[in-house]
C-alpha positions as CSV (number, residue, x, y, z in Angstrom):
1,X,8.5,-0.1,2.5
2,X,7.7,-1.5,-1.0
3,X,8.3,-5.0,0.2
4,X,6.1,-4.5,3.2
5,X,3.3,-3.1,1.0
6,X,3.7,-6.0,-1.4
7,X,3.3,-8.5,1.4
8,X,0.0,-6.8,2.4
9,X,-1.3,-6.5,-1.2
10,X,-3.4,-9.8,-1.1
11,X,-5.1,-8.6,2.1
12,X,-6.1,-5.1,0.9
13,X,-3.3,-3.3,2.7
14,X,-1.8,-3.2,6.1
15,X,-3.7,-2.0,9.2
16,X,-2.8,1.4,10.7
17,X,-1.3,-0.4,13.7
18,X,1.0,-2.5,11.5
19,X,2.3,0.6,9.8
20,X,3.0,2.4,13.1
21,X,4.8,-0.6,14.6
22,X,6.9,-1.4,11.5
23,X,7.8,2.2,10.5
24,X,6.7,4.6,13.2
25,X,4.7,6.5,10.7
26,X,1.1,7.6,10.3
27,X,-0.7,5.7,7.5
28,X,-0.9,8.8,5.3
29,X,2.9,9.4,5.5
30,X,3.5,5.8,4.7
31,X,1.1,6.0,1.7
32,X,2.8,9.1,0.4
33,X,6.3,7.5,0.7
34,X,5.2,4.3,-1.1
35,X,3.5,6.4,-3.8
36,X,6.7,8.4,-4.3
37,X,8.7,5.2,-4.6
38,X,6.3,3.9,-7.2
39,X,6.9,6.9,-9.4
40,X,10.0,5.1,-10.8
41,X,8.6,1.5,-11.2
42,X,11.4,0.5,-13.6
43,X,13.9,1.2,-10.8
44,X,12.0,-1.1,-8.6
45,X,11.9,-3.9,-11.2
46,X,8.1,-4.4,-10.6
47,X,5.6,-5.2,-13.4
48,X,3.2,-2.4,-14.1
49,X,0.1,-4.4,-13.0
50,X,1.6,-4.8,-9.6
51,X,2.6,-1.2,-9.4
52,X,-1.0,-0.2,-10.3
53,X,-2.3,-2.6,-7.7
54,X,0.0,-1.1,-5.0
55,X,-1.0,2.4,-6.0
56,X,-4.7,1.5,-5.6
57,X,-4.0,-0.2,-2.3
58,X,-2.2,2.7,-0.7
59,X,-4.8,5.1,-2.0
60,X,-7.1,3.5,0.6
61,X,-4.7,3.6,3.5
62,X,-5.8,5.9,6.2
63,X,-9.4,5.7,4.8
64,X,-11.1,2.7,6.5
65,X,-14.1,2.8,4.1
66,X,-11.7,2.6,1.1
67,X,-9.8,-0.4,2.7
68,X,-13.0,-2.3,3.4
69,X,-14.1,-1.9,-0.3
70,X,-10.7,-3.2,-1.4
71,X,-11.0,-6.2,0.9
72,X,-14.5,-7.1,-0.4
73,X,-13.1,-7.2,-3.9
74,X,-10.1,-9.4,-3.0
75,X,-11.6,-11.8,-0.6
């Protein structure tokens, strides 16, 4: 899930349809699982700036207005 989220990071996050097709989960459940995985960033071997960017991205998953705002800032 972390690799999937990382691939979508430059685009402001995955679409709800992408999450459903890839994992069979609702966007909110996906976001919760990613956030839980990010609780131990050293175990993942990710730098803190990337961990923080992933946290910010998944915070907007399931909330279209939040995703649009993220896209405006990245694109």
